[in-house]
N, C-alpha and C positions, 0 to 999 in steps of 0.2 A: 542564823541561830548559833549560839555559843557551843564550845566543845561539851560543856556539861549538859546543855540542853539536848544535843544530839546523843550524848551518852545515855541519858535517861530514856530517850526514845528507843534506841536500839536495844539496850539492856532490858527495858520494860517489855518490849515486843517479844524478844527471844525468850524471856522467862515466862511470859504468858503462854508461849508455844510449848515450852518444856513441861510446865505444870499441867497444861491441857492434855498433852500426850500421856503423861504419867497417870492422870485420872482416867482418861479414856481406856488405857490398856492396863489398868491396875490388876495385880495378881489376885486371884480368888482361890488358888490351890497351892499346895507346896511345890508342885512341879512348875506352876506358873511363876512362883516367887523365886525359886532357885535357878531354873534353867529355861524360863520363858515357854514352857510347854513343849520344848524340843521341836518347834515348828518354824524357826526363823530361816528364811531363804539365805543361801550362801552369800549373795551379793550384799544383802542388808546386814548380815552378820559381819562381813568383811569391813563394811563401812562403820558399823558400831565398834568393831574391834580397833579400827584405826583411831576413832575418837577416844575410846578407852585408853589406848596406848599413847596417843599424842597429848600428853599431860601438860601441866604448867611447865615442866622441865623442857619438853619439846618446843612448846609454843613461846614461852616467855624466856627461858634461861639458855637454851642451846645456842641460839644465835648470839646471845650476849656473851657466853663463854668463848665461842669461836672468835667473836669480835676482839676480845682481849688476848686470847691464847694463840690465835692464828692457826698454824698447821697442827699444833698439838690438839686443838679442839675437835679435829676430825675423827678422833677415836670414838666420840659419841655417835657420829653418823655410821661408822663401820660396825660398831658393836650393836647398836639398837636396830639396825636393819638386818644384819647377818643373823640375829637371833631368830627371825621369822623363817629363815631357811632351815635352821635346826628344828624348829617347831614342826614345820610341814613334813620333814623327812623322818624325824625320830619319835615324835610324841603325839601330835594331834590326832591322826586317824586311829591310833591304837587306844588312846584314852577314851575317845568317843565310842569306839566299838565296845569297850568294856562297860560303858554306861555310867551310872551313878550320878551324883550331884556335885561332888567336891573333890579336890585333890587329896586331902587327908582321908577321905572315904576310899579312894583308889588304893592309897598306901596301906590302909588297915586291912582291906579285903584281899589285896594281892599278896600281902605277906602273912595274912591270917593272924594278925596281932593287934589287940587293943592298945598295947604299949606303943607300937609303931604309929597307930592312928593318933594317939595323944601327942607324941613327939612331933608328928607332922602338923597337928593342929596348933601347937605352941609355935612352931616355926612360921606357919601361915599368919598367925596373929602378930608375931614379932616383925615379920617382913612388911605386912600390910600397914601397921601403925608407923613404921619407919618411912614407908613410901608416902602415906597420906599426909604426914607432916609437911612434906614439900608441896603437896597440892593445896593444903589450906593456907600455907604461906603465900602461894601464888594468888589464891583467891583474895587474901588480905591486901596484897599489893595492888591488885586491880581495883578493888573497892575503895582503897585509900585514894587512888587517883580519881575515881569516879565521884566519890562523895566528899573529897577534900578533907579526909579524916586520917587519924593515925592507923597503922596496920592492925592494931589490936581490934579496933572497932570494925575494920573491914573483915577480919576473920570471923568475928561474931555474926556479922550480917550474912556472910557466906554459909555459916553453920545452919542458920535458920532456913535458908533456901534449899540447901542440900537435904535437910531433914524432910522438907515437904514432899519433894518429888521422888527421893530415893526410898523413903520408908513406905510411902503409899503405893508406888508402882511395882516394887520388887524387880526381879530381873527382866520380866516382860516389859514393864514400863521403862526401865533403864535402857533396854536395848533400842527401842524405837525413839526414845529421847536422844540417845547417842547418835542415831542416824541424822537427826536434825542438827545436833551439835557439831557433827563433822562438817556438814554443809556450811554452817555459820563460821566455824574456825578456819576452814580452808579458804573461803572467800575473804575473810578478814586478814588472812596472812598474805594472800596473793595480790590483792589490790594495791596496798602501799608498796609492795616489792616491785610490781610492774611500773607504777608511777615513778618511783625513785630511780629505777634502772633506766627508764626513758629519759629522765631529767639529767642524770649524771653521765650516761654513756651513749644515749641515743637509741638504745635497743629496748624494745618492749618485752623481751624475754629475759628475766633476771639471770637465768643460768648462762645465757650468752653475754649479757652485760658484765657478769663477773669476770669474764676474760677479755673484755673490750677496753678501749681507751676512754679516758675522762674527756668530756667535751666542754667543760666550763671550769672556771677558777684558775688559780696559779699553776696547777698541774695539767692543764688542758693539753691533750696530745699524748700524755703518758698512759701506759697501761695501769688499770686500777690497782692491781696487786703490786706493781712496781712503785706506784705512788705511796701505798701503805708501807712498803719497806723503807722508802725515803723518810716518811713521817716518823716511823719508829726509830730509825737511826738518829734523826734530829732530836728526838726526845729521850734517847738513851734506852729504849726498850729493845728486847731481842727482835731480830728480823721476823716479820710477820709470816713469811713463806718458808723459812728455814726450819729444819727439824734437828733434834738431838744436839742443840747448841747450849752453851751455858745459860742458865735461867729457864730452861725448858726440860720436859720429861726426857729420860733416857730411852733408848730403843727398847730395852727390857720393860721399862715402865709403861710405855705406850702399848706394847704387845699385851702386857698383863691386863691393863685397863680395858682394852678392846675385847679381849677374850672373856673377861669377867662380865662385861656388859652383854656380850653375845649369849653366853650360856645362862646368865641371869635372866635375860629376856625369856628364854625357853623354860625357865623355872618359876616365873612369877605366877602366883595363884590367880590373880585377877585377870591375867591374860588367858591362862589355861581354861578357866571356868567358862569363858565366852564360847569355846568350841563344844561345850556340852549342849548348847542351845539349838544346834542344827539337827537335821533328820538322821544323818548317818555319817560313817567314816569318810566317804567320798566328799560329801558336802563340807565336812570339817577341813579336808585338805584344800578344797577350792576356796573356803573362807580365808585360809591362811594366805593363799595367792592374792585374792582380792585385797586383803588387808595390806599386804606388802606394796601393792600397786598404789593404793590410796595414801599410804604413808610416804611413799617415794615422792609424791607431789610436793609435800612440805619439806621433806629432808633434802631434796636437791635444790630447794630455794633458800634454805637457811644459810649456807656459806655466803651467798650473794648479799643477803640482808645484813649479815655480820660485817662484811667488807664495806658496804655502803654506810652503815651506821658509824663505823670506826672513823672513816674519812670525814664524814660530816661533823662528828663530835669534835675531833681534834681541830678542824678548820674553824668551827664555830666558837669554841671556847678558849683555846690556847692563846695567851697574850691579849685576850679581850678585856677591856675595862669592865670591872664587875658592875659598874653603874649602867653599862650598856648591854648587860647579859640579857638573853631572851626571857620571856615570861615563864617558859617551862623550867628554866634553871631555878628560879625562886620557888616554883611549885614543888619540885622534887626535893629541894632543900627543906621546905616546910614539913615534908613527910619523912625526913631523916634518911633518905635513900641517896642523897647527894650532899657532900659536905665541902665547903670552901673555907680555908683558913689563910688569910692574907699574912703570910710569915714575914715578908719584907716591907709590908705597908705601902706598896706602890700602887695599890688599887687595880693591878692587873692579875688575871687568872693564869698562874704558872702551873703547867701540867707536865710531868715527866717521871722518869723512872727513879730518880734520886730522891729518897725519902726525906732528905734534909732540905730540899728546895721545892718539892712537890706540894702544891696547895689545894689540889682537887682530889677528892675521894669519891668514887662512883660505884654504886651497887650494880653488879653485873645484871641483876634481874630487871633493871629498868630499860635496858637498851632497846628491846623490841617495842615496848610501850611508848617510849619517848621518841623513837625513830621518826614517825610521821611528823611530829612537831619540829624536830631538829631539821628535817628536810623541807619544812614550811608547806606541808600539804594541807588541804582544806580541813576544816573542823570535823566534818562528817567522817573523814577517813580515820582521824584520831579516835573518834568514838567507836567506829567499827572495830578497830583493833582491840579496844577494851572489851567489847562484846565477845570477840573471838578468844581473848585470853580467859575470860570467865567460862566460856564453853569448854575450853581445853581442860582447865583445872577441875571444873565441876564434873565433867564426864568421867574422868579418872577417879575422882573422889567417890563417885557413886559406885563404880565398879569395885573399888577397894572396900567400901562399906558392905557390899554384898558378900565378899569373902569373909569379912569379920562376922557379919550376921550369921551366915551359914555355918561357919566354924563353931560358933557358940550354940546355935539352936539345933542344927542337924548333927554335926560331928560330936558334940559333947552331950547336949541334953537328950536328943532323940536316940542317938546310937550308944551312949555310954551310961548316962545318969538315969534317964527315964525311958527305957525302950518301949513301953506301952503308951507313950504320949500320943494323944489324938492329933490329927492334922490341924485342926482349928487352934489348939493350944500351941502347936509348933509354930504356926504362922504368927501368933501373938508374941511368942518368945523371940522370933526372928526380928520382928519389927521393934521390939523393946531393946534388943541388943544392938540393932542398928542405930537407935536413938542415943544410947549410951556411947557408942563408938563415935558418933558425930561430936559429942562433947569432948571426949578424950582427944580426938583428932584436932579439934579447935585449940586445945591447950598446947599440943605439939606445934601447931601452926604459929602460935603466938611466941613460943620459946623453942624455935628449931635449932638443931645443932649445926647449922650452916646455911648457905644460900640454897635455893631450890634444887638446882641440878646436882649439887654436891650431896644433899640429903638423899636424893633419888639414887645416886650412884652407890651409896652405901646399901640401899635396899637391894640393888642388883647383886652386890657381893654376897649378901646374906642368902638370896635365892640361889645363886650359883653354887654356894657351898653346902646348901641343905637339900633342896628339892631336885635339882637337875640330875645328880648321880643316882638317887634312889628311884627316880622315875625311869631313867634310861635302863638301869639294871632290871627294874621291874618289868619292862617290856621285852628286853632281849636276853636276859639270863635266867635260866631255870634254877641255877645253883645258889644264887644269893637268897639268904633266908631272913627271917625276922630279926635275929640277933645281929646280923651284919647290917641290915637296913637301919636299925635303931642306933647302933654304935657309929655308923658312918654319919648319920644326920647330926648326932650330938657332937661328935668331934669336929665336923665341918663348920657348923654354925657357931660353936663355942670358940673355936680358934679365930674365925673371921670377926666375930663380934668383939672379942678381946683386942685384936689388932686394931680394929677401927676405933674402939673406945680410947685406947692408950696411944693411938697414933704411931703404931709400930711400922717400921720399914725393914723389909727383908730382901736381900739380894737386889736392891735397887727398886723394889716393888713397894709402893706406898699403900695407905689405907684404901684408896679407890680401886686398886687392882688386886688387893690381897685375897679377894674372893676366889681368884684362880687357884691360889695355893690351897685354900680351904676346900675347893672342889676336888683337887687331886688327892688331898688327904681323905676326903669322904670316900672316893672311889677305892683307894688303897685299903682303908680300914674295913669298908663293907665287904670287899672281896676276901681279905685276909681272915676276918672273923667268921665269915660264912664257910670258908675252907676248914676252919678249926672246930666247927660245930656241925651237928647233923644236917643232912640235906632237907629241904622243905618237903612236906607231905605231897604225895602224887597229885592230889586235887589242886594244890597250889601251883605245881609245875605245869599242870594242864592248862591253867589260865594263860600262860605265856603262849602256848600253841593256839589257844582259842582266839586271843585278841590279834594274833598275827595272821590268821586265816584271811585270804582274799574275800572281799565283800561280794555277796551274791548279786548277780545282775538283776 
């Protein structure tokens, strides 16, 4: 069977499974739609959280970025995993003990302010739409490969599918769909990694193969990473394993990006909302632990995949006659994700760091999807990776749609505009707002402000600078009041969004790490303004004591 035949088979079966689960577990109440009835077991929620978390950026882009960036790309691994430690220690059990449905609802009730709720709502929408742009872009890339169409058509196809199972199922349907999606994506990620590791290094464990010697080709007997350093040196790229060298991020820049990703993880609305679905604070903490373990399976494999893909790509294409280029080369060219321009007219593919002689331009987002074909693995493995990429992108897109939907229907319509709204009408508004969000997300996916992981990194900066400080202070400080919370959120997100939009670099910190500065500004402004204004009412201060009380056995 051809790659396309296998792809249609795997994707068709998995989507039948997702839609079947969504219909079987569809929400019939507001509690079911927003928080899955608060009855999801900790292990299942950990798996769903992992799928929600391991987006197109994790599955498709992260290994691609590390493949090109080398050492610098590890800040994605450090930041995105470290954030779950912060979640488990600082936020998850307390937010769950407080109850409610959404993050803006916590902010509004904890600070006793509709203004704070509205600002948090706007921040949630801003972050979610920024994040979902990357997911829809990833969906478009996978469908473009599957259907042999342009990315725009792929995004539109993905929009239709997301609409069907996210709008019907609500959080209950999404949760159990994400459990299935985790199983699909992790199997799809590991099988080619194991096969390529065995083929290149003789080790069936990718994490061990990453530090082993190459067993075939001109560099046989050399350590894999040493081979990459030699190839980079030959082509004029910075050394793959070195840090803080010319052409790479500075130490300050790496620290800022890693910290931004870490605190941004702990402030992302679609991650936080997952922990409202379990029975209590203890289950929420266990969910975070399970999620971290499930995520670690993929994250410890990504650097190995990145190294395998980089070696194979260079050895397959550099100085190869274009007439003898493999079939996947032409396919990705047709989708405008790989470009070859024969500058010297010799018919050879010249690849290198010098822009005056380099003839090959590669979209980083194709590396994981193209890796099985580059390594000449069977067609069914290539198709399985496509199914996994779709599972990763769609699971996160569904979680983000829930944030957008609940922000509009519950935080705005139900809590602010129409307090007397019936549950039935609220569900209708929630589903309609999710449908509109799908369309807007599709537009952002077609015209994104960067490649997938870069767009997602911006969302983390926005979350770090807006939600993380106000949530931490809301849990641990009785003195911070509504004026401080509102001022901190506005200053933090306005500063970060402005720096991202205009590409500002401060103290060696670029747009991807500027969220750290925005976070510090948010903390400083919130505390300073709170000290200059009256203390919160006693009942609001009592909330801090209430949510930090140990859970009854």
